[in-house]
N, C-alpha and C positions, 0 to 999 in steps of 0.2 A: 207752213214749211214745205219745201220742194221734195220731190221723190228722192233726189240725190241725198238729201239730209238723212232720211230714214235708211237709205241704202248704205250710207257711210256708217251709221250707228250699227246696222245689221252686220256689216263687214267686220267691225271690231268685236262685236258680240260673238259672231261665228268663229273668229280667230281664237278668242279666249276660251269659249266653252268647247272643250274637247277632252283629250286624254287626261289633262291636269285635274279637271273637276272629278273625274271618275276615280282618281287615285287618292283623293283627300279623305274619304270616309275611313279607309284602312288605317292611315297614319293617325287619324283622330281617335280611332278605336284603341290604338296602342298608347297614345300620349295623353288623352283625356279631353273631354268635351269642352272644358273651360278654355283650353288653348285655341279652340276654333274661333271663339269670340274675342280673342286677343290678337292672334296672328293675322286673321283674315282682314279685319278693318285696317290694321296698321300697314300690312304689306300691300293691300289693295290701294291705299292712299299713296304709298310710295310709288307703286306702278303708275298710278294716274299722273303723278308728278313727272315720272320718266317719259310717259307717253307725250305729255305737253312739251318736255324738253326736246324730244325727237321731232315733234311737229314744228317747233321754232327753228330747229336746224334745217328742216326741209323747206320751210317757208322763207328762210333767209337766203336760200341758194337758188340760182336761176336754172341750172342744169339738173337733170334727174340722176340720182345716184342711189346706191345702197350704202350702208354704214362705212365700209372701207373707202368708198369714193369720197364721202364727206370728210373722213379722217385725213385722207391725202390732201384735200383742198385746204383744210384749216390747220392741220398739224404737221403734215409732211409725209415723206415715204415711210419713216419708222412708225408713224401713227397708222398708216394704211396697213402695214404688215401686221402690227399688233391687233388692230381691230378685225382684220381678216381672220386671224387665228382664233380670236375669242368668238367672233360671230359665227364662223363655220363650225366650230365645236358645239356651240349652242344649237345651231340648226341641225347638225347631225344627231345630237342627243335627242332633240325633239322628234325628228323623223324616225329614229330608232324606236322611241316610245310608241309612236303611231303604228309602226309595223307590228310591234308586240301586241298591243291591245286590239288593233284592228283584226288580227288573226283570231284572237280569243272571241271577240264579238261575232265575227262571221261564222266561226265554228259553232258557237252556241245557237245561232240562228238556223243554219242549214245542215250542220253536222249530224244531228239526230236523224235526218232524212237521208242524206247522201253518204254519211260516214266520212272517214278521213281524219287526219290529225290536225291539231292547231297549227303546226309547222307548215303543212301544205296549204292551209287557208291563208296564212300570212303571206306566202309566196304568190298565191293567186291574186290576192288583193293588191299586193305591191305592184305586180305586173300591170294590172288595170290602171292604177293610179299613175304609174310612171308613163304609160302611154298617153294619158290625158294631159299630163304636164308637157310632154313632147308636142302634142297637138295644139295646146293653148288653153287658157282658162276662161274664155268668154262665156261658155255655157254655164259654168259654175258661178261666175260673177252675176249673171243675169237672174239666177234663182236664189241667190244668197238670202235676200230678204224673206222670201217665202219659207225657206228651209229653217231659218233662225226662228221664225214665228212658230213653225210646227214643233221644233225642238223644245221651245219654252212651253208650249201647250202640253206636250207629252211628259215633260218633267213635272209640270203642274199636276197632271193626271196621276203620276207616280206618287207625288206627295199626298194628294187627296186620298188615293186608295190605301196608301201605306200608313197614314196618320194613326188609324185605329190599332195598328199592330205595334206601335211604340210601347216599349216596356221601360219604365224608369231604371230598373235593375241593369239594363244593358249599358247604361252610361257610366263610364269610368271618368271621374272628375279630373284628376291629375295623376299621371304616372311620372314621377321625377326622373327615372332613368331615361325616359323618352321625351323630355321636355323640349329639346331642340329639334326633334324629328320632323315636325310640320313645316319648318322654315323653307326647305328646298321645294317640296311639293306645292305648297301654297304660293310661293313666289312664282313658280312655274305656271300654276293654274290661272293666275290673274294677270299674266303678261300677254300683251297682244301687239307689241311694237311693229311686227311685220306688216300690220294693217295700216299703220300711220301714213306712209307715202300714198297709198291708195285713197285713203280718206281725204287727204289734202288735194289730190287730183280731182276727186268727185266734187269737192266743194270749192274748186278754184274760182268759180264765179260768185261764191257766197262765203268768203273767207271768215266773215264775222261769226259764222255758225260752227266753225271747226272746234273751238274750245268746248262748247256745250255738247257737241256730238261726241267728243272724246270722253267727257264726263258721263253721259248716258251710256256710252259703249263700254266704259270701264266698270261703273258701279252697278248696272243691271246684272251682269254676270256675277259680281261679288255677292249680291243679295241672293241670287238664285243658287249659287254654290253653297252659301251658308245654310239655307233652308234644306237643300238637297242632302248635304253631309249630316246635318242634325237628324233628319228623318231616317236616313240609311243606318246610321249608327244606333239610333233608337230601336230599329227593327232587328238588326242582325247582331249588334253588340260584338262580343269576342269572336263571332263567326264571320265577321266582315271579310270579304275576299279582297285581294289587292286590286282587282278590277271592278269591285263593287257589285256589279249586276249578277255575276254568277252565283254569289252567295245569297241573293234574294229569291232564287228559284224555289227554295224550300218553304218560302213564306207566302209570296204573292202568286196570283194566278198566271198561267202561261200567257194569256192575252196581254196583260199589262207588261210583262217582261219582254215579250216579243216586240211590242210597240216601242218600248224604251231602247231595246237593243238595236232596232232598226234605225231610229232617229239618232241614237248615240253613234252608230256606225257611220251614218251620213255626216254627222258633225266631225268625226275623226277624218273622214275622207276629204271634206272641204278644208279642214285645217292642214292636213298633209299637203294638199295641192298648193295652198297659199304659202306654206313654209318652204316647200320644194321649189316653187317658182322664185321665191325671195332668194334662196341659196343659189339658184341658177343665175339670177340677175347679178349676183356678186361676181361670179366668174365672167359673165357676159358683158355687163355694163362697166364694171370697175376694173376688170383685168383684160378686157378686149378679146376674150376667147371666142371661138366659134360657138354658136348657140347650141349645137348638138353635143359638142364636147362638154360644154357647161352643164347641159342637161344630164349627161352621164355622170359627171363628177358630183352633181347635187343629189342624184337619186341612188346611185349604186354603192357609194361608200357606206351609208347606213345599212344597206342590205348585207354587205360584206361583214360588218360588225355583228349583225344578227346571226349570220351563218357561222361566225366564229364563236358564238355561244353567249354573247352579251344579251341576256333575255330576262334579267331581273327587273321588272317594271318599276318597283319602288325605288331601287337604287339609281336607275337611269334617270327617273323623274327628279329625284332629290339632287343629284349632282348637276343635272342640266339646269334646274331651277337656280342653284347657287351660282352657276356660270352666267346664266342669262340675267338674273337679278342682281348679281354682284359685280362681276368684271365689266359687263356691258353697261351697268348703271354707272360705274366709275368713269367709263369711257364717255358716256353721254354728258356727264358733268364737265369733264375736261374739254370736250368738244364745244359745249355751250359757252364756256369761258372764252374760248378762242373765237367762236362765231360772233359774240357780242363785240369783239374788236374788229372783225373783218367781214361783217355781213355784206353780201352783194346787193341785197334789197331789204326794205323794211318788212318785218313780220307782224301779223296781227296778234300773234301770241308772244307775250314778253314775260318770261319767267324771272322772278327775283331770286338771286342766288348769292349767298354770303358765306363767310368762313365757318360760322357755326353749323349751317346746313351741310356744307361740304364735309366737315369733320364727323358729324353725326351719321350721315349716310355712308361715308367711307368706313367708319367703324362697324356699322351694321353689315355692309356688304362683305368686308374682309373676314369678320368673325364668322358669318354664315358660311362663307366659302371654306374656311379652315375646318369647321365642323363637318361639312358635307364630304370633304375629301377624306377626313378621318373615318366617317361612317361608311363611305364607299369601300375604303381599303381594309378597314379593321373589323367593323361590325358585321 
């Protein structure tokens, strides 16, 4: 296999493994460990299907776009506006979650030495990331493979060192009042569609490898996340913190925690950059805006939301997961149906879609979205 093949896999893994993975142990500690082994395989498989759908849309089109551009081409102006609203809300929710947890991780790393609040560290980290997005992503793209490998190694180290601290009494099997709580965070955690156009570009000369790269890039994070969440909940139980790692300080040595915080922070930074650039390209490519104005709209709206007080990580991740996995999932299905009628060029990936699949997925997406809106507003 070529270097680009592994680079493509690493790009998807690096996009998926981020703030979502670190939010799962908390919701599983509330809802029950059994639900981890139900929700994660099911929603991971659904996301794999959505990743393949997006890949077929990209590969069937000659020009480069982001989701609103594809919607305009195959559905029309109304489709473009609808997809823009859904896509940008999902992007803003994702970036907001990265701002929240990035500040927490950076504070845990250097706050004991330099002092300062989580809020100030969030602002500092945001400023650095926004500047990198403005300058371009070439540096990050060139080291994505190495960083993904390091992240997987450090998570493996955490699992290895933490395994002996697992206590069966820390596992809550099922808590019925919270049975639907994992839906949004897990859907959020295993989604990586922003990486699909980049993967298709990397493998443009080896299109036969795109499907397997998507499979590896989707299911490796799924397995890593499952093991990670199981170990964390087994160690911290009811004391699991919303960001996961802060609650581990009382159990594991500082060396392990610092290593995981450092690599976790790097994964959050790279995921922020990829997501922010994707949002920027929506304004830039699909709406023809000046690239600097597009940059400002992509980066600073989530910051404003953070400054206005939207800082509850679990709620942000849950609602964003429902939007990303639900409404965008429905949009992918709608788009694919139209693409199969109007494709500009043949695609190496050909997804089979029929009425039962459409109805089952639609029910899943809409039900999950209704619950998450209820949880966000009421709970």
